[in-house]
N, C-alpha and C positions, 0 to 999 in steps of 0.2 A: 531709554528713549522709545516713545511709541510713535508709529508711523500711520497716518491716515491716507488711504488710497481712494481717490474719487472714482477710479476705474476698477474696483474690486467687486466680483460677483460671488455670492454664496448660493450654491445650488445643491439640492438633494437628488442623488441618483436613485432610480427605482431598482428593486431587486429583479434580476433576470436569471432564469434557470439555465444551467449549463446545457440543457437539452435544446435550447433555442439560441445558439451562439451566432451572432451576426458576423458578416464578413468584415475583416479589418479595413477601416476606412482610410488608413494611410499605408496601404500595402506597398512593400518595397521601398518605403521612404522613412523608415525608423531604424534607429540603433538603440539598443537597450544596455543599461548598466545595472547589474544586480549587486546591491550592497549587503555583504555578509560579514561585516566587521563590528557590528554594534555590541555593546555590553550593557545589559539592563541593570545598572547599579541600584535602581530603586527597589529591586527585589532582594529579599533575604536569600532566596534559593539561588544556587549557582546557575548561571545562564546555560540553557540547553544548547548543544551543538546543532547546527543546521544539518548535520549528518544523522540526527535522531530520526527514527522512522515514524510516519503517520499513515495509518492504513496500509502498511507494508511497503511504503516508499519513502525515501529520505526527503526531508522537508525541502532541501535545496532543489530537488528534481522537479517539484511542482512548477515553480516559476520558469525554470529552464525549459521544461516541456511546453509551457505556455507560449514562449517566444519561438522555440524551435519549430512548433507546429505551423507557425506563420512565416518561417524562414527569415526571422529577424536576427541580424547579427548582434551578438551580445558580448559584454565584458563582465566577468565575475570578479568582484573586488572582495577578497577573502582574507581570513586570518592566516598568517604565515604557517602556523602549526597545522592548519587543515588543508593547505594547498595540495599536498601530494594525494591525500585521500580523495579530495574532490576531483582532482585531475583524473585519477583512476576511475572514479565513478562516472564521470562525464564521458570518458573515452569508451567505456563499456556500453553506454546507452545511446549516445548521440553522435551524429556527424560533427566532428570538431572543427571543420573547416571555417565555421563562422563563430566559434566560441573561443574567447581569450580569457585567461585567468591571470589576475594580478594581485599583488599584496601591497599593503601600505605600512609605513613606519609611524606616521602621525595622521590625525584626521584630515588635516588640510591637503594631504596627498590626493584625496578624492577629487578635489577641484582640478588638479593637474591631469589626473587620469581621464576624467570626463572631458577636460579641455582638448584631448586628442581628437574628439569628435569633429573639431573644426576642420580637420584635414580629410574628412570622409564625405561622400556625396549625399548622405541622407540629410533631410531637412529638419527632422524631429528627433528629439532625444528623450528617452524615458529612463528615469532613475527610480528604482524600486527596491524596497527591502526584500532580502532573500528569505526572510522568515514569515512571509505571507503566503502560505500554501493554498489558501482558499480563493484567491483572486482568479477569476476566469476571464476568458476572452470577451465574453459579453460585457462585463463591467469595463474592461479596458477600452473596448470599442466605443462604448457610450461616453466614456471620459474623453477620448480623442475627438468625438463628434462635438462635445461641448467646447473643447479647446478650439476647434476649428470654427464653430458657429460664432463664438464670441471674439474671434480674432485675437486670442490672448497670446502674450509672450511666454508665460508659463502658467501651468495649472497644477493644482495639488488635489490629491484624493485622500480623505481621512475617513475613519469609522464614524458613523452617525452617533454622536454622544447623547442623542435623545433616547437611545435604547437603554432601558433601565438595567439591563444586564451588563452594561459596559463597566469594567473595573474602574475604581477610583483613579488609579494611576493613568488611565487612558483618557480621562476627561480633559478637554481643552477649555480653559477658562477665558471667556471673552472680556474685553474692556467694558467698563460700565459708563464711560463718558457719553453723554447724549449728543455731543458734537461729532463724535466719530461714528457715523452711521452710513451704511450704503444700502442700496436697493438690490434685492435678489431677483431671480428670474420670475418669481411670482408677484413682484411688486411690493413685497413686504420688506420693512426695514430690518436690518441686522447690524449688530455692533461689529466694528472693525476688530480684528484679532491682533493682539500684540504679536509681532513677529517672533519673539522669544518663546511664545506659547506653542509655536509650530516647530520648535527647535528640533533639528534632525541630528544633533550632535551626539557623540558617544556619551552614554550615561545620563542623558537628559531624562527627567521624570516624565516629560510629555512627548518623548521621542516616538512612542508607539502610536501617537495620534495621527501623524501624517505618514503614509506608507508609500505613496507614489507621487512623483513629479514629472510633468510633461513640459519640455522646454523647446522653444524654437532655437535652431542653431544660430540664427541671426542675433538672438539675444544673448547667446552664450559668451560672445566676445565682451559684452558689458560686464558679465559676471567675473570673467577672468581679470579684466582690468580693475574691477572693484576689489578683488582679492589682493591684488598687488598693493593697493592703497591702504589696506587695513593695517592698523598698528597692533591689534590684538586678534588672536585666532577666532574665527567665526565658523559656525556650522555651515554646511552646504546650503540649507534652506534659508538661514539668516542672510547669507550672501545674496541669494536670489531675491529675497524681499527687499533688501537694501538697494540692490542694483535696479530693481524695478521701480522703486520709489524715486531714486535719483534720475533715472532716465524717463520717468513719467510713462511707464508701460502698463498695459492692462494685465491683470491677473485674475484667475478664476479659482475658487476654492470649492471643491465638491465633497459632499457627504455621501458615503456609500453605506449599504447595509453592513452592520457589524459582522454578520455571518460570512461576508466576503472579505472583510478587512481585518480579521483577528490576527494579530501578530503573536507568534509562538516564542515565548522566552522562558517559560517555567513549565514544570510538570503539570500544573493545574491548567495552563493555557493549552498545552499539548493535548490533555484529556478533552478539553472543550472543543478544540479544533477537530480532533478525531471523531467526536460525537457528531459534529456538524457534517463532516465529510461522510461519515457512515450513513446518516439519514439522507444526505444528498444522493449517495449511491443507491440506497434502497428505493428511494422515490424514482430514480432514473429507471431501475429495473422493473418496478411496478408499472411504470408508463410503457414498458415493453412487454407487458403481459406475463410477468413473473409474479407468483403468489407467495406471500409471506404470512405464515400463520401467527407469528408474534414478532413483528419488526423490531420492537424495543430490545429484544434479546439477541438479535442476529448481528454478527460482525462480518463485514465484507472488506476486503482490501481493494485498492484502487484498480489493480490490473485483473480482477476477477471478471469473468464473463458468464452470463446465464442465458440459456435459450428460452424461447417463448413457451408458455404453458407449463413451465416447471414449477414445483412447489418446494419451498424452503421452510423447514420446521423451526421450532423454537430452539434457542441456544445453539444454533449452528454457527460454526466458524469456517468461512471460506477465505483462504489466505493465499498470498503469493500470486502465481499465474494460473490459478485453478480455472478450468473451463467446464461448465455444465451444459449439456446438450438440451435439446427441446424435450418437453414432456417428461422430465425426470422428477424423481421424488427424493429429496434429501430429508430424512426424518430427524427427530429431535436429538440434540446433544452430539451431533457428528462434527468432526474436525477434518477438513480436507485442505491440504497444502500442496501447491504445484501439481495438482491432480487433474486428469482429464476424465470426464464421465460422458459417455456417448448417449445418444438419444434413447429415451424410454427406459433408462436404467433406474434402479431403485437402490438407495443406500439406506438401510434401516438404522434404527437408533443406536447411539453410543459406538459408532465406528470411527476409526482413525485411519486415514489414508494419506500417505506422504509420498509425493512424487510417483504416484501410481497411475495406471490407465485402465479404465473399466469400459467394456464393450457395450454394444446396444442390447437392450432387453436383459441385461445381466443384473442379478440381485446380490447385494453384499450385506451381511450382518443378520441380526444385530450383534453387537460386541465383536466385530471383526477388526483385524489390524493388518493393513497392507503397507509394507515398508517401501523404501525406495526401489526403483527398477523392477516393479511388479507390473505385469500386463495380464489382464484377464479378458479373454475374447468374448464374443457375442453369445448371448443366451446361456450363460453359465450361472452357477449359484455358489456363492461363498457364504457359509452360514455362521451359526453361533460359535464364538470362541475359536475362530479359525485365524491363524497367523501365517502370512506369506511374506517371504523375503527374497529379493533378487531372483524371481522366478517368472516363467511364462506359462500361463494356463490357457489351454485351447478352448474352442467353442463347445457348448453343450456339456461342459464338464461340471461335476458337482462335488463339492466338499462341504457338507452341511453341518458337521458337528466335530468339534474338538480335534482339529487337525493342524499340524505345522508342516509347511513346505518351505524349505530353504535351498537355494541354488538348484531348483528343479526345472526341468523342461517337460511340461505336461501336454499331451496331445488332446485331440478332440474326443468327446464322449467317454470321458474317464469318470468313474465313480469311486470316491474315497469313503470307506467305512469310518465310523466314529473312532477316534483315538489313534489315527494314523499319523506317524511322524517320519520325516526324512532326517537321517543322521548324517549331516553334511560335513561336520568338522571332526577331524581325526586328531586334533591337538596341535597340528602344524598347518595343514591346508584345508581349505573348504572345497569339497568335491561335489560333482554334479550327479544328480539322479535324473535319468531320462525315462519317462513313462510315455510310451507311444499310444496310438489311438485305440479306442474301444477296449479299454481295460477295466476290470473290476478289482479294486483293492479291498480286501476284507477288513473288518473292524480290528482295531488294536494291532495294526501292523507296524513294524519297525523296518524301515528301508535304509540299509547302511550303504552309503555312497562310497566309491563310485560304482553304480550299477545301471543297467539298462533293462527295462521290462518290455518285451516285444509285443507287437500288436495282438489284440484279441485274447490276451492272457488273463488268468484269474490268480489271486492269492488267497490262501485260507486265512480265516480269522485267527488272530493271535500269532501270526508268523513273524519271524525275524528273518528278513531276506538279506543275505550277504553276498549272493552271487547273481549275476545277470540271468534273466529268464528268456528263453527263446519265444518266438511267436506261437500263439495258440496253445499255451502251456498252462497247466494247473500246478501252482507251486505251493508246497506245504513246508514251512520252516519252523516246526515246533516239535517238541518231544511227544511220542505216542502216549496216549492216555492208557493207564492200567487201572482196572477196578479190582480191589481185593475185598471179596465178600466177607461179611461178618468181622471185618478188621477194625471197624470204628469203635466197637466195645472194648477191644484190647487196647486201643489208644487211650481211651478214657481211663481204664484201670491203671495204665502206666503213669498217667498224669497224677492220679490220686495217690499212688504209692510214693511218688517223688514229693508230693506236698506233705505227706505224713512224716517223711524223713527229715523235713525241715523243722 
């Protein structure tokens, strides 16, 4: 059966940048329900979990953060098998005082859970899919305004199907009957949509069309009453439409930009959403005076921050909670994860930094690798093919060539010659090498931990240092050179004689 609503409006929302987020028009008067139980049976690919990450953050966290930022109480309706993982995730990231997590056995349980809103003081209810990570507060605020302006009982927000990039399964097919027409906000006639085409039921082929419903609490009682009268199970949205029709209530249907309303159900959609989010992040940072030499090849995670006047090269990956200071240079093909780079630092090409900290005016690379728990202080230089692990490096210290430092505490103004390594592992324990201030380590040194090299000391090139060195000492840890004159010819004759015997 098809329903015609004389009080139905179809409106297209304009795209608003996240950089210009308006204030919530219904502040402190909304409660939210995030629906994370859908199964997209129209896809051949197994449905992605909302715990899958997009730009370094789980999909479910995007809408949670959206409502948490506005102090909106919310209920998460999740799959039973994901409840524990989601509970742990939410507990780690948010104040859970206003967050409730519930599971359902059958789709109609959603109605009963949302029905609990009748006992709460908030006047407006928002039901939103949890797999819409690109929805921002600007879009929600505009939708709420339209809901309020038109005095609607409930409002829906769907992706704009006029977008040529919208997938076939996301297209909502309107009725073609000439008698079923309404007038939109621009005075243009639009066909009434079959309520089933807006179906929000599990497995519906058009379920991804509508992602958000805004409901007046005063209208919710009609929906609950209608659900009790139904002889066959209906989706939540179908109940809304039917209850609105029977009660002759006004409804508003909003079309939002696809880039904001893309639902993530498959690897393909995850890739598309990631690309959209990535470009959104890059545009945001460009608006904040960050330079990108090749934006198409740069990957940024959501929680990355970059200071003004910094330059990001091509094929750079900044992930996790990486923080880049002002006037920094991150050259091509670098990967930084959970790393802090202070102002005016330079990371040259092909460097990998993982949970490291780089000081001001410090240079790293090219081809350097800084592992977890590495701190390099200000004005230092970490050069070609240098690897550092679980070490602290002081200010004005230089390790420019072919060096490995593991479990080392390095002071200020230390110079490492090429080919120096710390031998920190004895087969059982990892021991510490302590190198104090103003020390010169000669080339091709092997520092066998645990040792301490005192302030102002030198080590000779090619040394194997196995004992601690006092302050202001010159240490030589190698065999004495012996020159045997005219002996080279004898060596050659011995070799030739052995070859003839063969």
